Structure formats: structure tokens, C-alpha cells
N, CA, C and O atoms as a printed pandas DataFrame, in Angstrom:
     atom_number atom_name residue_name chain_id  residue_number  x_coord  y_coord  z_coord
0              1         N          MET        A               1    1.189   37.012   -7.655
1              2        CA          MET        A               1    0.861   37.077   -8.660
2              3         C          MET        A               1   -0.606   37.738   -8.974
3              4         O          MET        A               1   -1.381   37.719   -8.018
4              5         N          VAL        A               2   -1.085   38.321  -10.194
5              6        CA          VAL        A               2   -2.404   39.167  -10.171
6              7         C          VAL        A               2   -3.063   38.022  -10.864
7              8         O          VAL        A               2   -2.577   37.206  -11.646
8              9         N          PRO        A               3   -4.469   38.161  -10.331
9             10        CA          PRO        A               3   -5.417   36.979  -10.925
10            11         C          PRO        A               3   -6.027   37.882  -11.979
11            12         O          PRO        A               3   -6.210   39.096  -12.062
12            13         N          VAL        A               4   -6.304   36.700  -12.851
13            14        CA          VAL        A               4   -6.768   37.315  -14.090
14            15         C          VAL        A               4   -8.113   38.285  -13.930
15            16         O          VAL        A               4   -8.409   39.212  -14.683
16            17         N          LYS        A               5   -8.793   37.873  -12.854
17            18        CA          LYS        A               5  -10.237   38.785  -12.795
18            19         C          LYS        A               5  -10.102   40.199  -12.494
19            20         O          LYS        A               5  -11.018   41.014  -12.599
20            21         N          SER        A               6   -8.703   40.500  -12.045
21            22        CA          SER        A               6   -8.461   42.047  -11.820
22            23         C          SER        A               6   -8.329   42.749  -13.262
23            24         O          SER        A               6   -8.735   43.907  -13.358
24            25         N          PHE        A               7   -7.757   42.078  -14.440
25            26        CA          PHE        A               7   -7.848   42.736  -15.878
26            27         C          PHE        A               7   -8.795   42.261  -16.780
27            28         O          PHE        A               7   -8.601   42.504  -17.971
28            29         N          MET        A               8   -9.808   41.616  -16.439
29            30        CA          MET        A               8  -10.795   41.093  -17.263
30            31         C          MET        A               8  -11.851   42.155  -17.554
31            32         O          MET        A               8  -12.203   42.990  -16.721
32            33         N          ILE        A               9  -12.382   42.057  -18.922
33            34        CA          ILE        A               9  -13.614   42.798  -19.629
34            35         C          ILE        A               9  -15.077   41.988  -18.885
35            36         O          ILE        A               9  -15.585   40.940  -19.283
36            37         N          PRO        A              10  -15.439   42.664  -17.951
37            38        CA          PRO        A              10  -16.755   41.936  -17.924
38            39         C          PRO        A              10  -17.869   41.686  -18.255
39            40         O          PRO        A              10  -18.704   42.590  -18.229
40            41         N          ALA        A              11  -18.162   40.605  -18.597
41            42        CA          ALA        A              11  -19.267   39.961  -19.777
42            43         C          ALA        A              11  -20.568   41.057  -19.900
43            44         O          ALA        A              11  -21.276   41.079  -20.907
44            45         N          GLU        A              12  -20.790   41.983  -18.712
45            46        CA          GLU        A              12  -21.658   42.990  -19.043
46            47         C          GLU        A              12  -21.284   43.728  -20.151
47            48         O          GLU        A              12  -22.141   44.190  -20.904
48            49         N          LYS        A              13  -20.042   43.900  -20.345
49            50        CA          LYS        A              13  -19.266   44.969  -21.058
50            51         C          LYS        A              13  -19.071   44.312  -23.049
51            52         O          LYS        A              13  -18.925   45.028  -24.040
52            53         N          PHE        A              14  -19.143   42.893  -22.995
53            54        CA          PHE        A              14  -19.373   42.125  -24.311
54            55         C          PHE        A              14  -19.912   43.052  -25.236
55            56         O          PHE        A              14  -20.938   43.645  -24.904
56            57         N          VAL        A              15  -19.348   43.303  -26.450
57            58        CA          VAL        A              15  -20.106   43.667  -27.555
58            59         C          VAL        A              15  -20.359   42.541  -28.322
59            60         O          VAL        A              15  -19.309   42.197  -28.864
60            61         N          THR        A              16  -21.596   41.569  -28.706
61            62        CA          THR        A              16  -22.081   40.790  -29.357
62            63         C          THR        A              16  -22.634   40.863  -30.411
63            64         O          THR        A              16  -23.436   41.793  -30.497
64            65         N          VAL        A              17  -22.481   40.023  -31.555
65            66        CA          VAL        A              17  -23.493   39.809  -32.790
66            67         C          VAL        A              17  -24.208   38.639  -33.047
67            68         O          VAL        A              17  -23.594   37.584  -33.210
68            69         N          ASP        A              18  -25.205   38.678  -33.094
69            70        CA          ASP        A              18  -25.914   37.276  -33.867
70            71         C          ASP        A              18  -25.150   36.217  -34.793
71            72         O          ASP        A              18  -24.489   36.599  -35.759
72            73         N          ARG        A              19  -25.228   35.377  -34.579
73            74        CA          ARG        A              19  -24.362   34.151  -35.258
74            75         C          ARG        A              19  -24.810   34.456  -37.035
75            76         O          ARG        A              19  -24.072   34.016  -37.917
76            77         N          ASP        A              20  -25.968   35.173  -37.347
77            78        CA          ASP        A              20  -26.141   35.111  -38.710
78            79         C          ASP        A              20  -25.890   36.670  -39.267
79            80         O          ASP        A              20  -26.391   37.029  -40.333
80            81         N          THR        A              21  -25.155   37.471  -38.533
81            82        CA          THR        A              21  -24.530   38.817  -39.047
82            83         C          THR        A              21  -23.853   38.472  -39.930
83            84         O          THR        A              21  -23.313   37.367  -39.881
84            85         N          ASP        A              22  -23.682   39.315  -41.000
85            86        CA          ASP        A              22  -22.567   39.166  -42.276
86            87         C          ASP        A              22  -21.465   39.591  -41.421
87            88         O          ASP        A              22  -21.642   40.061  -40.298
88            89         N          VAL        A              23  -20.067   39.382  -42.090
89            90        CA          VAL        A              23  -18.980   39.488  -41.821
90            91         C          VAL        A              23  -18.563   41.195  -42.123
91            92         O          VAL        A              23  -17.638   41.814  -41.597
92            93         N          ARG        A              24  -19.600   41.729  -43.174
93            94        CA          ARG        A              24  -19.216   43.157  -43.276
94            95         C          ARG        A              24  -19.508   44.171  -42.231
95            96         O          ARG        A              24  -18.774   45.107  -41.913
96            97         N          LYS        A              25  -20.961   43.796  -41.611
97            98        CA          LYS        A              25  -21.665   44.587  -40.680
98            99         C          LYS        A              25  -20.736   44.228  -39.389
99           100         O          LYS        A              25  -20.711   45.136  -38.558
100          101         N          ALA        A              26  -19.975   43.083  -39.071
101          102        CA          ALA        A              26  -19.470   42.617  -37.807
102          103         C          ALA        A              26  -18.245   43.528  -37.931
103          104         O          ALA        A              26  -18.055   44.360  -37.044
104          105         N          ALA        A              27  -17.298   43.422  -39.090
105          106        CA          ALA        A              27  -16.226   44.560  -39.199
106          107         C          ALA        A              27  -16.405   45.920  -38.782
107          108         O          ALA        A              27  -15.687   46.501  -37.968
108          109         N          GLU        A              28  -17.612   46.503  -39.508
109          110        CA          GLU        A              28  -17.897   48.114  -39.209
110          111         C          GLU        A              28  -17.982   48.005  -37.611
111          112         O          GLU        A              28  -17.242   48.686  -36.900
112          113         N          ILE        A              29  -18.918   47.117  -37.091
113          114        CA          ILE        A              29  -18.730   47.244  -35.765
114          115         C          ILE        A              29  -17.709   47.141  -34.740
115          116         O          ILE        A              29  -17.841   47.547  -33.585
116          117         N          MET        A              30  -16.723   46.597  -35.208
117          118        CA          MET        A              30  -15.389   46.359  -34.732
118          119         C          MET        A              30  -14.666   47.714  -34.892
119          120         O          MET        A              30  -14.067   48.301  -33.991
120          121         N          ARG        A              31  -14.812   48.129  -36.188
121          122        CA          ARG        A              31  -13.879   49.471  -36.548
122          123         C          ARG        A              31  -14.720   50.694  -35.475
123          124         O          ARG        A              31  -14.186   51.236  -34.508
124          125         N          ASP        A              32  -15.832   50.877  -35.848
125          126        CA          ASP        A              32  -16.485   51.903  -35.029
126          127         C          ASP        A              32  -16.426   51.970  -33.434
127          128         O          ASP        A              32  -16.481   53.018  -32.791
128          129         N          ARG        A              33  -16.313   50.756  -32.926
129          130        CA          ARG        A              33  -15.953   50.493  -31.433
130          131         C          ARG        A              33  -14.635   50.278  -30.781
131          132         O          ARG        A              33  -14.376   50.146  -29.585
132          133         N          ASN        A              34  -13.794   50.271  -31.907
133          134        CA          ASN        A              34  -12.237   50.231  -32.074
134          135         C          ASN        A              34  -11.906   48.784  -30.949
135          136         O          ASN        A              34  -11.343   48.740  -29.856
136          137         N          ILE        A              35  -12.415   47.924  -31.631
137          138        CA          ILE        A              35  -12.372   46.437  -30.682
138          139         C          ILE        A              35  -11.491   45.518  -31.704
139          140         O          ILE        A              35  -11.268   45.701  -32.901
140          141         N          GLY        A              36  -11.153   44.686  -31.016
141          142        CA          GLY        A              36  -10.626   43.600  -32.050
142          143         C          GLY        A              36  -11.297   42.024  -31.950
143          144         O          GLY        A              36  -10.880   40.952  -32.387
144          145         N          SER        A              37  -12.350   42.328  -31.284
145          146        CA          SER        A              37  -13.222   40.954  -31.170
146          147         C          SER        A              37  -14.429   40.856  -30.867
147          148         O          SER        A              37  -14.720   41.676  -29.997
148          149         N          LEU        A              38  -15.397   40.133  -31.232
149          150        CA          LEU        A              38  -17.058   40.064  -31.032
150          151         C          LEU        A              38  -17.351   39.009  -30.856
151          152         O          LEU        A              38  -17.240   38.117  -31.696
152          153         N          PHE        A              39  -17.923   38.836  -29.386
153          154        CA          PHE        A              39  -18.758   37.383  -29.300
154          155         C          PHE        A              39  -19.889   37.254  -29.808
155          156         O          PHE        A              39  -20.702   38.171  -29.925
156          157         N          VAL        A              40  -20.091   35.812  -30.247
157          158        CA          VAL        A              40  -21.031   35.450  -31.310
158          159         C          VAL        A              40  -22.069   34.936  -30.318
159          160         O          VAL        A              40  -21.654   34.311  -29.342
160          161         N          SER        A              41  -23.599   35.169  -30.496
161          162        CA          SER        A              41  -24.370   34.734  -29.724
162          163         C          SER        A              41  -25.595   33.862  -30.609
163          164         O          SER        A              41  -25.731   34.108  -31.807
164          165         N          ARG        A              42  -26.152   33.207  -30.175
165          166        CA          ARG        A              42  -27.549   32.394  -30.667
166          167         C          ARG        A              42  -28.519   32.641  -29.581
167          168         O          ARG        A              42  -28.510   31.769  -28.712
168          169         N          GLY        A              43  -29.412   33.681  -29.401
169          170        CA          GLY        A              43  -30.650   33.896  -28.607
170          171         C          GLY        A              43  -29.408   34.824  -27.574
171          172         O          GLY        A              43  -28.611   35.693  -27.930
172          173         N          ASN        A              44  -29.582   34.389  -26.590
173          174        CA          ASN        A              44  -29.017   34.713  -25.133
174          175         C          ASN        A              44  -27.945   34.274  -24.912
175          176         O          ASN        A              44  -27.310   34.797  -23.996
176          177         N          GLU        A              45  -27.303   33.080  -25.714
177          178        CA          GLU        A              45  -26.282   32.246  -25.208
178          179         C          GLU        A              45  -25.167   32.714  -26.107
179          180         O          GLU        A              45  -25.459   32.978  -27.274
180          181         N          ILE        A              46  -23.838   32.856  -25.669
181          182        CA          ILE        A              46  -22.697   32.983  -26.303
182          183         C          ILE        A              46  -22.004   31.789  -26.701
183          184         O          ILE        A              46  -21.454   31.083  -25.855
184          185         N          VAL        A              47  -21.986   31.470  -28.103
185          186        CA          VAL        A              47  -21.576   30.479  -28.982
186          187         C          VAL        A              47  -20.114   30.089  -29.674
187          188         O          VAL        A              47  -19.600   29.113  -30.221
188          189         N          GLY        A              48  -19.764   31.453  -29.315
189          190        CA          GLY        A              48  -18.413   31.583  -30.155
190          191         C          GLY        A              48  -17.846   33.125  -30.005
191          192         O          GLY        A              48  -18.452   33.969  -29.344
192          193         N          ILE        A              49  -16.700   33.372  -30.649
193          194        CA          ILE        A              49  -16.156   34.570  -30.690
194          195         C          ILE        A              49  -15.446   34.759  -32.096
195          196         O          ILE        A              49  -14.963   33.777  -32.660
196          197         N          VAL        A              50  -15.381   36.124  -32.705
197          198        CA          VAL        A              50  -14.771   36.389  -33.877
198          199         C          VAL        A              50  -13.768   37.395  -33.602
199          200         O          VAL        A              50  -13.836   38.253  -32.723
200          201         N          THR        A              51  -12.764   37.200  -34.490
201          202        CA          THR        A              51  -11.723   38.459  -33.991
202          203         C          THR        A              51  -11.238   38.799  -35.627
203          204         O          THR        A              51  -11.468   38.090  -36.606
204          205         N          ASP        A              52  -10.519   40.071  -35.594
205          206        CA          ASP        A              52  -10.181   40.624  -36.661
206          207         C          ASP        A              52   -9.330   39.520  -37.586
207          208         O          ASP        A              52   -9.551   39.236  -38.764
208          209         N          THR        A              53   -8.324   38.997  -36.736
209          210        CA          THR        A              53   -7.840   37.993  -37.340
210          211         C          THR        A              53   -8.409   36.924  -38.140
211          212         O          THR        A              53   -7.962   36.573  -39.232
212          213         N          ASP        A              54   -9.337   36.459  -37.597
213          214        CA          ASP        A              54  -10.388   35.560  -38.218
214          215         C          ASP        A              54  -10.919   36.157  -39.791
215          216         O          ASP        A              54  -10.749   35.633  -40.892
216          217         N          MET        A              55  -11.492   37.215  -39.503
217          218        CA          MET        A              55  -12.107   38.001  -40.726
218          219         C          MET        A              55  -11.023   37.977  -41.784
219          220         O          MET        A              55  -11.350   37.837  -42.962
220          221         N          VAL        A              56   -9.262   38.156  -41.300
221          222        CA          VAL        A              56   -8.368   38.650  -42.570
222          223         C          VAL        A              56   -8.353   37.152  -42.997
223          224         O          VAL        A              56   -8.530   36.970  -44.202
224          225         N          ARG        A              57   -8.161   35.984  -42.176
225          226        CA          ARG        A              57   -7.506   34.743  -42.623
226          227         C          ARG        A              57   -8.621   34.014  -43.040
227          228         O          ARG        A              57   -8.382   33.023  -43.730
228          229         N          ARG        A              58   -9.859   34.295  -42.764
229          230        CA          ARG        A              58  -10.958   33.226  -43.127
230          231         C          ARG        A              58  -11.845   33.795  -44.378
231          232         O          ARG        A              58  -12.657   33.121  -45.012
232          233         N          VAL        A              59  -11.557   35.051  -44.586
233          234        CA          VAL        A              59  -12.403   36.049  -45.179
234          235         C          VAL        A              59  -11.761   36.519  -46.301
235          236         O          VAL        A              59  -12.128   36.129  -47.410
236          237         N          VAL        A              60  -10.708   37.427  -46.154
237          238        CA          VAL        A              60  -10.264   38.425  -46.792
238          239         C          VAL        A              60   -8.868   37.703  -47.726
239          240         O          VAL        A              60   -8.508   37.915  -48.884
240          241         N          ALA        A              61   -8.511   37.119  -47.047
241          242        CA          ALA        A              61   -7.003   36.095  -47.507
242          243         C          ALA        A              61   -7.546   35.212  -48.679
243          244         O          ALA        A              61   -6.862   34.878  -49.647
244          245         N          VAL        A              62   -8.899   34.860  -48.473
245          246        CA          VAL        A              62   -9.401   33.481  -49.676
246          247         C          VAL        A              62  -10.255   34.015  -50.554
247          248         O          VAL        A              62  -10.901   33.313  -51.331
248          249         N          GLY        A              63  -10.346   35.450  -50.508
249          250        CA          GLY        A              63  -11.508   35.817  -51.774
250          251         C          GLY        A              63  -12.506   35.781  -51.323
251          252         O          GLY        A              63  -13.322   35.954  -52.228
252          253         N          GLY        A              64  -12.979   35.653  -50.406
253          254        CA          GLY        A              64  -14.379   35.638  -49.799
254          255         C          GLY        A              64  -15.056   37.361  -49.646
255          256         O          GLY        A              64  -14.568   38.477  -49.474
256          257         N          ASP        A              65  -16.218   36.879  -49.795
257          258        CA          ASP        A              65  -17.215   38.473  -49.641
258          259         C          ASP        A              65  -17.672   38.686  -48.520
259          260         O          ASP        A              65  -18.616   37.968  -48.191
260          261         N          PRO        A              66  -17.333   39.418  -47.827
261          262        CA          PRO        A              66  -17.897   39.785  -46.569
262          263         C          PRO        A              66  -19.368   40.007  -46.034
263          264         O          PRO        A              66  -19.973   39.791  -44.984
264          265         N          ALA        A              67  -19.704   40.667  -47.552
265          266        CA          ALA        A              67  -21.481   40.686  -47.495
266          267         C          ALA        A              67  -21.780   39.390  -47.496
267          268         O          ALA        A              67  -22.691   39.256  -46.679
268          269         N          HIS        A              68  -21.478   38.249  -48.021
269          270        CA          HIS        A              68  -22.209   36.707  -48.353
270          271         C          HIS        A              68  -21.855   35.936  -47.425
271          272         O          HIS        A              68  -22.427   34.846  -47.429
272          273         N          LYS        A              69  -20.900   36.162  -46.400
273          274        CA          LYS        A              69  -20.687   35.617  -45.225
274          275         C          LYS        A              69  -20.824   35.794  -44.038
275          276         O          LYS        A              69  -20.508   36.887  -43.570
276          277         N          VAL        A              70  -21.328   34.787  -43.218
277          278        CA          VAL        A              70  -22.202   35.121  -42.052
278          279         C          VAL        A              70  -21.065   34.805  -41.256
279          280         O          VAL        A              70  -20.133   34.107  -41.656
280          281         N          ILE        A              71  -21.177   35.534  -39.660
281          282        CA          ILE        A              71  -19.894   35.105  -38.634
282          283         C          ILE        A              71  -19.866   33.732  -38.117
283          284         O          ILE        A              71  -18.779   33.218  -37.852
284          285         N          GLU        A              72  -21.125   33.000  -37.924
285          286        CA          GLU        A              72  -20.990   31.478  -37.750
286          287         C          GLU        A              72  -20.204   30.857  -38.514
287          288         O          GLU        A              72  -19.611   29.895  -38.026
288          289         N          GLN        A              73  -19.944   31.238  -40.029
289          290        CA          GLN        A              73  -18.868   30.276  -40.519
290          291         C          GLN        A              73  -17.638   30.415  -40.377
291          292         O          GLN        A              73  -16.829   29.540  -40.685
292          293         N          ILE        A              74  -17.276   31.748  -39.799
293          294        CA          ILE        A              74  -15.881   32.043  -39.447
294          295         C          ILE        A              74  -15.318   31.948  -38.165
295          296         O          ILE        A              74  -14.093   31.904  -38.051
296          297         N          MET        A              75  -16.163   31.905  -37.044
297          298        CA          MET        A              75  -16.073   32.140  -35.373
298          299         C          MET        A              75  -15.431   31.359  -35.084
299          300         O          MET        A              75  -15.500   30.381  -35.828
300          301         N          SER        A              76  -14.665   31.271  -34.174
301          302        CA          SER        A              76  -14.101   30.334  -33.035
302          303         C          SER        A              76  -14.792   29.847  -32.096
303          304         O          SER        A              76  -15.154   30.590  -31.183
304          305         N          ALA        A              77  -15.194   28.249  -32.105
305          306        CA          ALA        A              77  -15.983   28.087  -30.887
306          307         C          ALA        A              77  -15.411   26.484  -30.730
307          308         O          ALA        A              77  -14.756   25.944  -31.621
308          309         N          PRO        A              78  -15.760   25.841  -29.485
309          310        CA          PRO        A              78  -16.046   26.801  -28.674
310          311         C          PRO        A              78  -14.759   27.786  -28.094
311          312         O          PRO        A              78  -13.615   27.598  -28.507
312          313         N          ILE        A              79  -15.034   28.704  -27.235
313          314        CA          ILE        A              79  -14.120   29.847  -26.837
314          315         C          ILE        A              79  -13.015   29.091  -25.892
315          316         O          ILE        A              79  -13.384   28.438  -24.916
316          317         N          MET        A              80  -12.059   29.185  -26.139
317          318        CA          MET        A              80  -10.951   28.883  -25.183
318          319         C          MET        A              80  -10.938   29.668  -23.783
319          320         O          MET        A              80  -10.860   30.895  -23.828
320          321         N          THR        A              81  -11.010   29.013  -22.532
321          322        CA          THR        A              81  -11.179   30.001  -21.612
322          323         C          THR        A              81  -10.042   29.430  -20.366
323          324         O          THR        A              81   -9.434   28.360  -20.345
324          325         N          ILE        A              82  -10.020   30.320  -19.583
325          326        CA          ILE        A              82   -9.105   30.314  -18.035
326          327         C          ILE        A              82  -10.255   30.809  -17.085
327          328         O          ILE        A              82  -11.255   31.504  -17.268
328          329         N          GLU        A              83   -9.677   30.130  -15.926
329          330        CA          GLU        A              83  -10.628   30.425  -14.604
330          331         C          GLU        A              83  -10.346   31.678  -14.085
331          332         O          GLU        A              83   -9.142   31.931  -14.066
332          333         N          GLU        A              84  -11.094   32.557  -13.650
333          334        CA          GLU        A              84  -10.934   33.775  -13.052
334          335         C          GLU        A              84   -9.893   33.807  -12.102
335          336         O          GLU        A              84   -9.162   34.797  -12.061
336          337         N          SER        A              85   -9.696   32.696  -11.200
337          338        CA          SER        A              85   -8.346   32.862  -10.115
338          339         C          SER        A              85   -7.259   32.783  -10.797
339          340         O          SER        A              85   -6.232   33.166  -10.237
340          341         N          LYS        A              86   -7.187   32.330  -12.021
341          342        CA          LYS        A              86   -5.644   31.855  -12.385
342          343         C          LYS        A              86   -4.884   33.271  -12.698
343          344         O          LYS        A              86   -5.513   34.241  -13.119
344          345         N          THR        A              87   -3.299   33.307  -12.425
345          346        CA          THR        A              87   -2.870   34.287  -12.769
346          347         C          THR        A              87   -2.861   34.868  -14.109
347          348         O          THR        A              87   -3.056   34.069  -15.025
348          349         N          LEU        A              88   -2.642   36.303  -14.465
349          350        CA          LEU        A              88   -1.966   36.436  -15.665
350          351         C          LEU        A              88   -0.938   35.990  -16.108
351          352         O          LEU        A              88   -0.755   36.086  -17.322
352          353         N          LEU        A              89   -0.236   35.550  -15.523
353          354        CA          LEU        A              89    1.196   34.514  -16.129
354          355         C          LEU        A              89    0.504   33.374  -16.655
355          356         O          LEU        A              89    1.058   32.884  -17.639
356          357         N          ASP        A              90   -0.704   32.733  -16.222
357          358        CA          ASP        A              90   -1.297   31.675  -16.444
358          359         C          ASP        A              90   -1.861   31.901  -17.663
359          360         O          ASP        A              90   -1.747   31.124  -18.611
360          361         N          ALA        A              91   -2.510   33.005  -17.687
361          362        CA          ALA        A              91   -3.209   33.267  -19.320
362          363         C          ALA        A              91   -2.233   33.392  -20.350
363          364         O          ALA        A              91   -2.257   32.924  -21.488
364          365         N          ASN        A              92   -1.107   34.306  -19.614
365          366        CA          ASN        A              92    0.040   34.712  -20.823
366          367         C          ASN        A              92    0.452   33.488  -21.687
367          368         O          ASN        A              92    0.452   33.442  -22.917
368          369         N          ASP        A              93    0.928   32.150  -20.502
369          370        CA          ASP        A              93    0.978   31.001  -21.175
370          371         C          ASP        A              93    0.149   29.916  -21.607
371          372         O          ASP        A              93    0.575   28.780  -21.814
372          373         N          LEU        A              94   -1.009   30.273  -21.734
373          374        CA          LEU        A              94   -1.979   29.426  -22.517
374          375         C          LEU        A              94   -2.338   29.922  -23.796
375          376         O          LEU        A              94   -2.569   29.200  -24.766
376          377         N          MET        A              95   -2.395   31.510  -23.788
377          378        CA          MET        A              95   -2.362   32.517  -24.784
378          379         C          MET        A              95   -1.104   32.066  -26.211
379          380         O          MET        A              95   -1.197   32.094  -27.438
380          381         N          ALA        A              96   -0.084   31.708  -25.322
381          382        CA          ALA        A              96    1.236   31.173  -26.135
382          383         C          ALA        A              96    1.243   30.231  -26.430
383          384         O          ALA        A              96    1.565   30.057  -27.605
384          385         N          ARG        A              97    0.932   29.104  -25.664
385          386        CA          ARG        A              97    0.941   27.773  -26.037
386          387         C          ARG        A              97   -0.230   27.632  -26.961
387          388         O          ARG        A              97    0.035   26.832  -27.858
388          389         N          GLU        A              98   -1.424   28.133  -27.046
389          390        CA          GLU        A              98   -2.509   27.839  -27.979
390          391         C          GLU        A              98   -2.418   29.030  -29.325
391          392         O          GLU        A              98   -3.285   28.976  -30.197
392          393         N          HIS        A              99   -1.324   30.066  -29.398
393          394        CA          HIS        A              99   -1.409   30.940  -30.207
394          395         C          HIS        A              99   -2.745   31.746  -30.298
395          396         O          HIS        A              99   -3.289   31.829  -31.399
396          397         N          LEU        A             100   -3.332   32.374  -29.151
397          398        CA          LEU        A             100   -4.573   33.124  -29.137
398          399         C          LEU        A             100   -4.271   34.570  -28.707
399          400         O          LEU        A             100   -3.162   34.762  -28.209
400          401         N          ARG        A             101   -5.071   35.562  -28.826
401          402        CA          ARG        A             101   -5.155   36.666  -28.225
402          403         C          ARG        A             101   -6.128   37.041  -27.479
403          404         O          ARG        A             101   -6.169   38.162  -26.972
404          405         N          HIS        A             102   -7.217   35.957  -27.290
405          406        CA          HIS        A             102   -8.303   36.322  -26.835
406          407         C          HIS        A             102   -8.447   34.914  -25.744
407          408         O          HIS        A             102   -7.995   33.802  -26.020
408          409         N          LEU        A             103   -8.995   35.175  -24.788
409          410        CA          LEU        A             103   -9.668   34.153  -23.716
410          411         C          LEU        A             103  -10.709   34.619  -23.104
411          412         O          LEU        A             103  -10.782   35.797  -22.755
412          413         N          GLY        A             104  -11.704   33.685  -22.887
413          414        CA          GLY        A             104  -12.768   33.909  -22.097
414          415         C          GLY        A             104  -12.550   33.481  -20.764
415          416         O          GLY        A             104  -12.103   32.368  -20.490
416          417         N          VAL        A             105  -12.857   34.347  -19.928
417          418        CA          VAL        A             105  -12.805   34.221  -18.387
418          419         C          VAL        A             105  -14.088   33.376  -17.855
419          420         O          VAL        A             105  -15.188   33.692  -18.307
420          421         N          THR        A             106  -14.007   32.460  -17.046
421          422        CA          THR        A             106  -14.885   31.573  -16.372
422          423         C          THR        A             106  -14.894   31.694  -14.956
423          424         O          THR        A             106  -13.848   31.836  -14.322
424          425         N          ARG        A             107  -16.267   31.635  -14.306
425          426        CA          ARG        A             107  -16.151   31.476  -12.682
426          427         C          ARG        A             107  -17.178   30.082  -12.593
427          428         O          ARG        A             107  -18.335   30.028  -13.007
428          429         N          ASN        A             108  -16.517   29.146  -12.027
429          430        CA          ASN        A             108  -17.630   27.450  -11.932
430          431         C          ASN        A             108  -18.130   27.245  -13.275
431          432         O          ASN        A             108  -19.278   26.839  -13.462
432          433         N          VAL        A             109  -17.274   27.521  -14.284
433          434        CA          VAL        A             109  -17.556   27.067  -15.711
434          435         C          VAL        A             109  -18.445   27.874  -16.565
435          436         O          VAL        A             109  -18.546   27.641  -17.770
436          437         N          LYS        A             110  -19.195   28.966  -15.880
437          438        CA          LYS        A             110  -19.736   30.262  -16.537
438          439         C          LYS        A             110  -19.079   31.288  -16.986
439          440         O          LYS        A             110  -18.407   31.911  -16.164
440          441         N          LEU        A             111  -19.093   31.715  -18.326
441          442        CA          LEU        A             111  -18.383   32.636  -19.039
442          443         C          LEU        A             111  -18.372   33.969  -18.191
443          444         O          LEU        A             111  -19.549   34.307  -18.063
444          445         N          VAL        A             112  -17.735   34.654  -17.710
445          446        CA          VAL        A             112  -17.922   36.105  -16.725
446          447         C          VAL        A             112  -17.116   37.310  -17.290
447          448         O          VAL        A             112  -17.203   38.449  -16.830
448          449         N          GLY        A             113  -16.081   36.837  -18.654
449          450        CA          GLY        A             113  -15.379   37.908  -18.548
450          451         C          GLY        A             113  -14.553   37.399  -19.860
451          452         O          GLY        A             113  -14.835   36.391  -20.508
452          453         N          MET        A             114  -13.423   38.343  -20.136
453          454        CA          MET        A             114  -12.457   38.027  -21.263
454          455         C          MET        A             114  -11.324   38.587  -21.117
455          456         O          MET        A             114  -11.326   39.757  -20.732
456          457         N          ILE        A             115  -10.327   38.062  -21.324
457          458        CA          ILE        A             115   -8.971   39.048  -21.339
458          459         C          ILE        A             115   -8.149   38.769  -22.532
459          460         O          ILE        A             115   -7.919   37.616  -22.896
460          461         N          SER        A             116   -7.599   40.057  -23.287
461          462        CA          SER        A             116   -7.211   39.583  -24.156
462          463         C          SER        A             116   -5.200   40.130  -24.284
463          464         O          SER        A             116   -4.979   40.606  -23.171
464          465         N          VAL        A             117   -4.324   40.185  -24.835
465          466        CA          VAL        A             117   -3.281   40.178  -25.284
466          467         C          VAL        A             117   -2.834   41.665  -24.919
467          468         O          VAL        A             117   -1.751   41.933  -24.400
468          469         N          ARG        A             118   -3.985   42.758  -25.317
469          470        CA          ARG        A             118   -3.764   44.104  -25.317
470          471         C          ARG        A             118   -4.066   44.421  -23.457
471          472         O          ARG        A             118   -3.565   45.368  -22.851
472          473         N          ASP        A             119   -4.962   43.404  -22.853
473          474        CA          ASP        A             119   -4.996   43.728  -21.262
474          475         C          ASP        A             119   -3.403   42.989  -20.986
475          476         O          ASP        A             119   -2.641   43.808  -20.473
476          477         N          LEU        A             120   -2.937   41.990  -21.159
477          478        CA          LEU        A             120   -1.415   42.071  -20.644
478          479         C          LEU        A             120   -0.798   42.792  -20.965
479          480         O          LEU        A             120    0.210   42.669  -20.269
480          481         N          VAL        A             121   -0.613   43.886  -21.886
481          482        CA          VAL        A             121    0.245   44.685  -22.261
482          483         C          VAL        A             121    0.186   45.708  -21.258
483          484         O          VAL        A             121    1.110   46.099  -20.546
484          485         N          VAL        A             122   -1.107   46.130  -21.284
485          486        CA          VAL        A             122   -1.459   46.987  -20.203
486          487         C          VAL        A             122   -0.923   46.944  -19.010
487          488         O          VAL        A             122   -0.324   47.887  -18.493
488          489         N          PHE        A             123   -1.159   45.537  -18.362
489          490        CA          PHE        A             123   -0.565   45.389  -17.367
490          491         C          PHE        A             123    1.066   45.521  -17.027
491          492         O          PHE        A             123    1.484   46.133  -16.044
492          493         N          LEU        A             124    1.778   44.955  -17.842
493          494        CA          LEU        A             124    3.122   44.840  -18.035
494          495         C          LEU        A             124    3.650   46.097  -18.084
495          496         O          LEU        A             124    4.481   46.408  -17.231
496          497         N          THR        A             125    3.310   46.910  -18.960
497          498        CA          THR        A             125    3.433   48.615  -19.100
498          499         C          THR        A             125    3.840   49.192  -17.713
499          500         O          THR        A             125    4.954   49.634  -17.429
500          501         N          ASN        A             126    2.781   49.117  -16.917
501          502        CA          ASN        A             126    2.619   49.503  -15.774
502          503         C          ASN        A             126    3.409   48.934  -14.456
503          504         O          ASN        A             126    3.254   49.314  -13.295
504          505         N          LEU        A             127    4.077   48.173  -14.823
505          506        CA          LEU        A             127    4.828   47.397  -13.628
506          507         C          LEU        A             127    5.814   48.412  -13.544
507          508         O          LEU        A             127    6.222   49.079  -14.495
508          509         N          PRO        A             128    6.179   48.499  -12.359
509          510        CA          PRO        A             128    7.705   49.361  -11.995
510          511         C          PRO        A             128    8.601   49.151  -12.690
511          512         O          PRO        A             128    8.628   48.034  -13.207
512          513         N          ARG        A             129    9.478   49.915  -12.938
513          514        CA          ARG        A             129   10.481   49.374  -13.303
514          515         C          ARG        A             129   11.763   49.551  -12.385
515          516         O          ARG        A             129   11.824   50.493  -11.595
516          517         N          LYS        A             130   13.093   48.343  -12.545
517          518        CA          LYS        A             130   13.942   48.619  -11.634
518          519         C          LYS        A             130   15.195   49.534  -11.951
519          520         O          LYS        A             130   16.009   49.795  -11.065
């Protein structure tokens, strides 16, 4: 089976926002970049992840004002991770079990990438048909 590292987004391509960024600004970045998640940083350290689902469930659905909430208040932390040598099937199983759409990918405990449900769909779509 194919290892996670073959389909991960490398850390160099992460789009990050500072933990003090307001939710509205983060949503604009996600819209403009056509992405569903942002990594949250404190200085040079990644401390969490925020997704479009987090914004809907933790701000919009409760009547919050996205201009007056900061990402740190709604981010998920710590980031759930999988080792880069694990398979895409392992990633799929973990995502399903934990009800996640994004996983950090690690090498020797260091965050080196990210894989999403979208990445898994791309992989499955390109499998040869019988």
C-alpha cells in the first residue's frame, strides 16, 4: 500500500496564521487560497490547526462575531498526527475513527506534512478500475 508521505502536503507549503489572527481574516485567506484549513502558529512553532468546519461549528453556528474571535479560541490542538511511513489506509482508518478531515504527518515526532480527506479522494479516484 502507498505510504502517507507520497500524498502529503509538505510543511514548506503550509499556509499558516498567527494564533491572534481574527477568524474573519483567516476565513478570507482560506477563501482566497481555496483551501479548507490553516495551521496556527506562535512565533515559528505550529501549535494547532483550524478548518472551515471549526469556523462554522465554533463561530457561525453559535452566533459568534468572526471579527471579534481569534483563531486560538477555535483551533484544534494538539494536531492529530500519523507517521509518514504509515499507509493511506492507516490514515483513512484514523480519520474515520477520530472523525477528522486533516492529519498532520510526522517524521520522528517532527511535523513534516499534512494529509486531508481530499488527498485520499484524489488517490482513490486515480486507482485503476477493474
